[in-house]
NULUMKOL-99240 format. One record per residue (C-alpha): residue in three letters; x, z, y. Coordinates in steps of 0.001 Angstrom, whole numbers, plus 500000, padded with zeros to 6 digits. Layout:
<atoms>
- rest | px | pz | py
- ALA | X | Z | Y
...
</atoms>
This chain:
<atoms>
- rest | px | pz | py
- MET | 973920 | 218084 | 233576
- THR | 974080 | 221135 | 236570
- ASN | 971858 | 224335 | 235872
- GLY | 971118 | 224184 | 239854
- ILE | 968660 | 223186 | 241765
- SER | 968766 | 221163 | 244357
- ARG | 968628 | 221352 | 248528
- ARG | 965799 | 219288 | 248399
- GLY | 963388 | 221494 | 245372
- VAL | 963874 | 223998 | 247544
- ILE | 962880 | 222663 | 250770
- VAL | 959577 | 221838 | 248822
- ARG | 959350 | 225296 | 247361
- ALA | 960006 | 226833 | 250736
- SER | 957437 | 224438 | 252556
- VAL | 954763 | 225253 | 250213
- ALA | 955519 | 229006 | 250428
- ALA | 955006 | 228811 | 253938
- ALA | 951726 | 226660 | 254042
- ALA | 949880 | 228870 | 251364
- ALA | 951453 | 232189 | 253643
- GLY | 949021 | 230267 | 256569
- LEU | 946169 | 230330 | 254044
- PRO | 943133 | 233090 | 254889
- ALA | 943891 | 235907 | 251540
- PRO | 941376 | 235017 | 248763
- ALA | 942680 | 230605 | 249097
- ILE | 945802 | 232293 | 247876
- ALA | 946082 | 232176 | 243655
- GLN | 946158 | 235864 | 242693
- ALA | 948402 | 237062 | 239398
- TRP | 945327 | 238192 | 236933
- PRO | 944429 | 240950 | 236703
- SER | 944789 | 242952 | 240205
- LYS | 942096 | 245452 | 239644
- SER | 939586 | 247586 | 236921
- ILE | 938418 | 245183 | 233944
- ARG | 934921 | 246175 | 233037
- ILE | 933993 | 245826 | 229480
- VAL | 930300 | 245438 | 229055
- CYS | 928898 | 246996 | 225372
- GLY | 925666 | 245575 | 223863
- TYR | 925333 | 248114 | 221266
- PRO | 925418 | 252441 | 221822
- ALA | 928577 | 254509 | 221275
- GLY | 929835 | 255302 | 218133
- GLY | 928717 | 252113 | 216514
- LEU | 932000 | 249736 | 215326
- THR | 931003 | 247807 | 217960
- ASP | 931707 | 250029 | 220832
- VAL | 935013 | 251310 | 218469
- PHE | 936344 | 248270 | 218797
- ALA | 935891 | 247520 | 222772
- ARG | 937863 | 250854 | 223073
- ALA | 940640 | 250307 | 221138
- TYR | 941319 | 246933 | 222456
- GLY | 940077 | 247614 | 225813
- GLU | 942678 | 250824 | 225850
- TYR | 945207 | 248140 | 224437
- ILE | 945072 | 245579 | 226841
- ALA | 944878 | 248298 | 230215
- GLU | 948297 | 249189 | 228195
- LYS | 949361 | 245899 | 229378
- THR | 948643 | 245268 | 232216
- GLY | 948674 | 248298 | 234466
- GLN | 945211 | 248196 | 234850
- THR | 942548 | 250611 | 234255
- VAL | 939559 | 249192 | 231142
- PHE | 936750 | 250780 | 231475
- VAL | 933787 | 250884 | 228601
- GLU | 930258 | 250518 | 229522
- ASN | 927072 | 250933 | 226792
- LYS | 924092 | 248643 | 227783
- ALA | 922605 | 248618 | 224626
- GLY | 919028 | 247547 | 223562
- ALA | 916946 | 244419 | 223259
- ALA | 919429 | 243340 | 220289
- GLY | 922465 | 243426 | 222626
- ALA | 920882 | 240840 | 225015
- ILE | 920148 | 243347 | 227575
- ALA | 924311 | 243524 | 228117
- ALA | 924521 | 239597 | 227548
- GLU | 921563 | 238981 | 230940
- LEU | 924362 | 241340 | 232220
- VAL | 927572 | 239865 | 231684
- LYS | 926055 | 236056 | 232302
- ASN | 925651 | 237123 | 236267
- ALA | 928701 | 238346 | 236813
- PRO | 931544 | 236280 | 239040
- SER | 933465 | 234357 | 236217
- ASP | 936842 | 236033 | 237698
- GLY | 937640 | 237810 | 234427
- TYR | 936824 | 241222 | 235559
- THR | 933619 | 241530 | 233682
- LEU | 933604 | 241033 | 229876
- MET | 931091 | 241515 | 227457
- PHE | 931745 | 242541 | 224092
- THR | 928444 | 241865 | 221481
- ILE | 927608 | 240882 | 218020
- SER | 926710 | 237744 | 216051
- THR | 923197 | 238232 | 216141
- THR | 924102 | 238292 | 220274
- MET | 925343 | 235190 | 220400
- VAL | 923293 | 232919 | 217111
- MET | 920279 | 234435 | 215442
- ASN | 918502 | 235896 | 218847
- LYS | 917575 | 232438 | 218804
- VAL | 915451 | 232345 | 215422
- LEU | 914292 | 236144 | 216495
- PHE | 912892 | 235684 | 220612
- LYS | 910493 | 233688 | 221557
- LYS | 912644 | 233675 | 225388
- LEU | 915770 | 234996 | 226305
- PRO | 917275 | 235807 | 229378
- TYR | 920726 | 234123 | 228440
- ASP | 921694 | 230935 | 226645
- PRO | 924367 | 231903 | 223993
- ASP | 925600 | 228618 | 224100
- LYS | 925896 | 227771 | 227379
- ASP | 926254 | 231130 | 229947
- PHE | 929477 | 232524 | 228483
- ALA | 933585 | 231868 | 228007
- LEU | 934502 | 232218 | 223944
- ILE | 937534 | 234736 | 223868
- SER | 938354 | 236819 | 220446
- TRP | 936492 | 236781 | 217112
- LEU | 936812 | 239970 | 215092
- ASN | 935574 | 239948 | 211729
- ALA | 933075 | 243259 | 211350
- GLY | 933780 | 243204 | 207181
- GLN | 931900 | 242599 | 204114
- LEU | 928923 | 244496 | 203216
- PRO | 928997 | 245281 | 199756
- PHE | 926447 | 244832 | 197922
- VAL | 925815 | 248761 | 196252
- ILE | 922932 | 250359 | 193838
- ASN | 921625 | 253588 | 193297
- ALA | 924060 | 255194 | 190387
- LYS | 920628 | 255113 | 188213
- VAL | 920600 | 251264 | 187457
- PRO | 921470 | 250620 | 184779
- ALA | 923744 | 247449 | 186404
- LYS | 927430 | 247233 | 186726
- ASN | 927259 | 243660 | 187456
- LEU | 924867 | 240885 | 189658
- LYS | 923645 | 239093 | 186117
- GLU | 922657 | 242539 | 185103
- PHE | 920828 | 243551 | 188120
- ILE | 918836 | 240341 | 188178
- ASP | 918070 | 241139 | 184905
- TYR | 916687 | 244415 | 185673
- ALA | 915205 | 243164 | 188904
- ARG | 913091 | 241034 | 186491
- ALA | 911678 | 243304 | 184302
- ASN | 911241 | 246221 | 187117
- ARG | 909870 | 246791 | 190688
- VAL | 912920 | 246382 | 193041
- SER | 912590 | 247130 | 196923
- LEU | 916288 | 246788 | 198766
- GLY | 916790 | 247955 | 201826
- THR | 917837 | 246263 | 205166
- TYR | 918755 | 247693 | 208608
- GLY | 916221 | 245390 | 210268
- ALA | 914656 | 242828 | 209635
- GLY | 916336 | 238918 | 210204
- SER | 919694 | 241542 | 209263
- TYR | 922258 | 240912 | 206490
- PRO | 920751 | 242918 | 203748
- HIS | 917382 | 241115 | 204376
- VAL | 919224 | 237606 | 204041
- VAL | 920554 | 238600 | 200785
- ALA | 917768 | 240136 | 199937
- GLU | 915740 | 237080 | 200322
- ALA | 917918 | 234507 | 198428
- LEU | 918493 | 237118 | 196011
- ASN | 914516 | 236563 | 195614
- ARG | 914854 | 232148 | 196463
- SER | 917896 | 232240 | 193917
- TYR | 916705 | 233385 | 190826
- GLY | 912807 | 233800 | 191248
- LEU | 912408 | 237740 | 192013
- SER | 910723 | 239445 | 194008
- ILE | 912189 | 241870 | 195679
- GLN | 911318 | 244032 | 198848
- ALA | 913189 | 244444 | 201583
- VAL | 912597 | 248019 | 203114
- HIS | 913322 | 247933 | 206850
- TYR | 914576 | 250898 | 208450
- ARG | 916725 | 251937 | 211959
- GLY | 920468 | 251392 | 211223
- GLU | 922952 | 252150 | 207980
- ALA | 922383 | 256111 | 207865
- PRO | 918471 | 256339 | 206537
- MET | 918878 | 252857 | 204977
- TRP | 921675 | 255001 | 202794
- GLN | 920314 | 258149 | 202693
- GLU | 917188 | 256484 | 200639
- VAL | 919925 | 254718 | 197941
- ALA | 921485 | 257552 | 197362
- SER | 918300 | 258856 | 196920
- GLY | 917175 | 256706 | 194194
- ALA | 913795 | 255977 | 196815
- ILE | 914948 | 252538 | 196781
- GLN | 917425 | 251038 | 194587
- GLY | 919685 | 249196 | 196606
- GLY | 921573 | 247647 | 199676
- SER | 923771 | 246211 | 201410
- GLY | 925924 | 247354 | 204352
- SER | 929303 | 248013 | 206281
- TYR | 932041 | 250155 | 203759
- ALA | 932376 | 252868 | 205962
- ALA | 928684 | 254087 | 205857
- SER | 928571 | 253422 | 202459
- SER | 931272 | 254581 | 200512
- PRO | 930460 | 257981 | 200967
- ILE | 928049 | 257234 | 198569
- MET | 930002 | 255136 | 195823
- GLN | 932794 | 258591 | 196291
- SER | 929796 | 260560 | 195273
- GLY | 929071 | 258718 | 192163
- ALA | 925141 | 258554 | 193419
- GLY | 925810 | 254193 | 194138
- ARG | 928396 | 251691 | 193144
- ALA | 929604 | 248208 | 194170
- ILE | 928369 | 245718 | 192534
- ALA | 929270 | 242948 | 194736
- VAL | 930744 | 241726 | 197727
- PRO | 929798 | 238329 | 200212
- SER | 932628 | 235601 | 201410
- MET | 934871 | 234122 | 199055
- ALA | 937540 | 236629 | 198989
- ARG | 937837 | 240276 | 197238
- MET | 937392 | 243075 | 200040
- LYS | 941419 | 244680 | 200142
- LYS | 939265 | 248396 | 199686
- LEU | 937869 | 247386 | 196492
- PRO | 939715 | 244832 | 194791
- ASP | 938103 | 245330 | 190945
- VAL | 934334 | 244224 | 192761
- ALA | 934110 | 240585 | 192254
- THR | 932071 | 238803 | 194239
- PHE | 928861 | 237234 | 194713
- HIS | 930833 | 233584 | 194610
- GLU | 932705 | 234543 | 191361
- GLN | 929720 | 235789 | 190065
- GLY | 927661 | 232505 | 189980
- ALA | 925747 | 233436 | 193050
- THR | 926391 | 230300 | 195228
- ASP | 923865 | 230560 | 197420
- LYS | 925350 | 229889 | 201120
- ALA | 923952 | 233397 | 202858
- PHE | 926707 | 234992 | 200228
- GLN | 929367 | 233316 | 202124
- VAL | 928371 | 233897 | 205764
- ARG | 930257 | 236761 | 207684
- GLY | 928919 | 239275 | 209996
- TRP | 931245 | 239580 | 213357
- ILE | 931610 | 240836 | 216872
- CYS | 933026 | 238803 | 219322
- LEU | 934649 | 239376 | 223072
- VAL | 933290 | 237031 | 225575
- GLY | 933012 | 236767 | 229522
- PRO | 930244 | 234445 | 231647
- ILE | 931459 | 231123 | 231718
- GLY | 933322 | 229212 | 234126
- MET | 936549 | 231345 | 233845
- PRO | 939537 | 230098 | 234700
- ASP | 940870 | 228916 | 231395
- ASP | 944591 | 230918 | 232082
- ILE | 942291 | 234178 | 232037
- VAL | 940896 | 233122 | 228677
- GLN | 943366 | 232402 | 227105
- LYS | 945374 | 235610 | 228572
- LEU | 942871 | 237733 | 227262
- SER | 942622 | 236035 | 223942
- ASP | 946779 | 236604 | 223249
- LEU | 946450 | 239718 | 224027
- MET | 943034 | 240224 | 221886
- VAL | 944760 | 239174 | 218688
- ALA | 948839 | 241064 | 219409
- GLY | 945842 | 244115 | 219961
- GLY | 944368 | 243807 | 216298
- LYS | 948044 | 244040 | 215210
- THR | 948745 | 247620 | 216548
- GLU | 949128 | 250219 | 214168
- ARG | 946982 | 251894 | 215875
- ILE | 943427 | 249053 | 215338
- GLN | 945129 | 248528 | 211880
- LYS | 944400 | 252375 | 210996
- ILE | 940387 | 251681 | 212474
- LEU | 940339 | 248152 | 210614
- ASP | 941732 | 250093 | 207209
- THR | 938951 | 252728 | 208064
- PHE | 935807 | 250068 | 208254
- GLY | 936905 | 248164 | 205162
- ILE | 937622 | 245023 | 207260
- ASP | 941077 | 243129 | 206361
- GLU | 941847 | 241124 | 208846
- GLY | 942180 | 241744 | 213167
- ALA | 941355 | 239628 | 216139
- GLN | 941172 | 235821 | 216034
- ASP | 941772 | 233930 | 219171
- ARG | 939256 | 231904 | 221162
- VAL | 940148 | 228150 | 219090
- TYR | 938825 | 230522 | 215896
- PHE | 935974 | 231840 | 217926
- LYS | 935284 | 228669 | 218545
- LYS | 935264 | 227148 | 214888
- VAL | 932914 | 230059 | 213491
- ILE | 930451 | 229392 | 216205
- ASP | 930486 | 225206 | 215326
- GLU | 930522 | 226175 | 211490
- GLU | 928577 | 228911 | 210549
- GLY | 925818 | 228858 | 213798
- PRO | 923668 | 226896 | 211776
- VAL | 924039 | 228672 | 208644
- TRP | 922552 | 231887 | 209959
- LEU | 920255 | 229712 | 212240
- ASP | 918557 | 227879 | 208953
- LEU | 919115 | 231384 | 207061
- ILE | 916936 | 233518 | 209580
- LYS | 914580 | 230716 | 209339
- SER | 913972 | 230753 | 205837
- LEU | 912296 | 234306 | 206151
- ASN | 909360 | 233516 | 208609
- ILE | 909971 | 235958 | 210485
- GLU | 907324 | 235611 | 213774
- PRO | 910064 | 235845 | 217089
- GLN | 909415 | 239125 | 219559
</atoms>
């Protein structure tokens, strides 16, 4: 056995190289990336989607040696960015950071979309948007979910949401459905005004990101009494999950998420390389600090995991949104 290369092998390789040299430039395979990469962010600057797009984008730039720039194209629940990226060349140089609403819930929330969430995108990486603690005003005499349900049966209760069809809207309706309550969902334009109303006592509670709700909890104006999914939050280890407290409706187990996708038809090796870069980036010290700030317990997951989430959790989300009886726009 020898480690040498046969004379025949050298001739074959030399012949292939010579043939390739005679082809027009576009026909010669180019190593990706050979130019700057554009990441379109479907939501405004400053939010978690934008923060992730820039942090992971910088990591991709560092590892590939190419410039990565982020362009925010917010509006229409991510549909503006989705249409733009859908129509971009499938060469790996135009990508999109967006959220589960764009990829799943919009199928129910809109009568017609300028893109097909199921057919127009190559799935690259899935990112947990973090558990959304259920926080109530400090004056509500409840320390856990059972006590809150008892309170809601005897009193008029309103819970805030940051938009019709959002996760806190799902929670409010799931509590009504599961326990025969009459909780009113009050919709706000974003988390900030919702949490202001929770802190003031204008509404009794709401669900939302750890980063946005933690000031209320730290000030004593509110307290978390439950968290979704099947595992407790590292940031709130003493707060039991909905499931632990007997709330078994699937609405209390689904996850909100952020993702990286590209136009359908991207070469598989580029999709895989990007997927690997995202997973590696999620383990870096810089991104781990971002995750800690937002109370997120895991970094980016690969394309295989992403497809599994779409297949298993997507239909659950669609059923939940349909159950809200929202008139499609």
